[in-house]
N, C-alpha and C positions, 0 to 999 in steps of 0.2 A: 478505687479500685479500678484497674484495666481489665477489660474482656473483650475479647474479638467478639463473639457472639453478643446481640442487645438482649436487655430485660424486656426491652418494648420498642416498637418500631412506630414509624410516621405513618404510612402508608400500610392499609391494611392489606395490601397483596403481598405483603412482606410477613405476615405473622408465622409462616412456616419456618422464618428464619429465627425466631426468637428462641434464645436459652431454654434447653430443656429444664424444667421445675424452675422457670422463672420467678414463679410468685415465692416460692419455697427459699429461693435466693435472696431474693428481695428482703424476705422476714429476716433471714440471717445476718443479711448487711446493716438493717435497720437495728437488729438488737446487739451488734457489735460497733452503731455509732459512725459508721461509714457516711460521709458525708456526699461523696459524688462517684458515679459511676460512668467511665468514659468507655464507649464502645465503637464500633465500626461493623463491618461486614455488608449492610444492605447498601453502602454507598448514598445514603441519603441523611442529611442532619437532622439532628432532634436536639431541643433544648427545653426541658420542662422538668416536673417534678415527678417522684414515683406516685403523687396523690392523684395524677392523671389517670394511674393504670393499677395501681394498688393502693386504691383509699383505705383499705382499713389498716394497714403499717401503723406500728405506734409511734413511729418516726419517719420524717420524709427525707429523700434524698433526690439529689440533682440528676438527672440523667442527659449525658452529654454526648450524643450520637455524632461521630464524625462523617462528613460524605468523604471524597476521596479526593487527595490534594494532588497526585500527580500520575493517578493510573488516567488510561483512556478508556476504561470501562465506567462511563459516567451513565446515569439513568436520565431519561427523558423529565426535563423539567428540573434537574439537578446537576449544575454545573459544577466542576469541579470546587474543592471547598475544603475548608477545614474551621476548628474553631479555636479563638483565643480565649483563655481560662485567666480573669484578673480577680484578684481577691482584694480587699479591704476591711481595715477594722476600725468603725467609728465607735469609740469610747467603749460600752461593752457588747456592742454589736458587731457581727461579721456579715459582711455581703461579698456575694460572689456575683460578677458579669461576666457573661459569656458573650462573645462576638461572633457572629458567623460571616465569616471571608469567604465571599464567592469569585470565582473568576470571571472577569469581565474581558470576552476577546477583542472589543473595541477599543479598549486601554491598552490591553495585554497586561493585565495585574490583578491582583486578588484585592478587592474592596470590600469594606465592612458594608452589609446588607440589614443584618437584624444585629439590635445587640438586646438581651435580656438579663434583668438583675433580680437577684434572688438575696433574701435575708435569712439568717438562721434565727430561730425561735426554740421555744421549749419543744416543739412538735416536728423539730427538724428543720427542714429547708421551705420556705414558702417563697411565691410569687411567679417568676417568668415574666415580669412585666416588661413589654415591649419599650425600647428609649430607641429615640431615633439619633 
């Protein structure tokens, strides 16, 4: 699912930007088997599962919040960035890897700074394990 407004945010000062009725929306998405919610709006990256924000859901999803790839409206400590989503199936197990690409002015390039791995389970998506 793509949504401009996020269901959750990385920085507490951005909570006023969360989607209205976010918890009810997360429950609806969980009930319909959604795997990932991609959002933006706050210009701060986020790569977690709903377990971190909505622990009572019956099935957890991945929250992939994008920074801002090309806008000049960056936030302090959050350079231009975007997330790369890579999926892989290993036997009966599905994995999703999110890679945060951040702009590095000295190299004049976007470079991978963080990668998180998520695994599909009977309870939805779990993980968020950081890989280098």
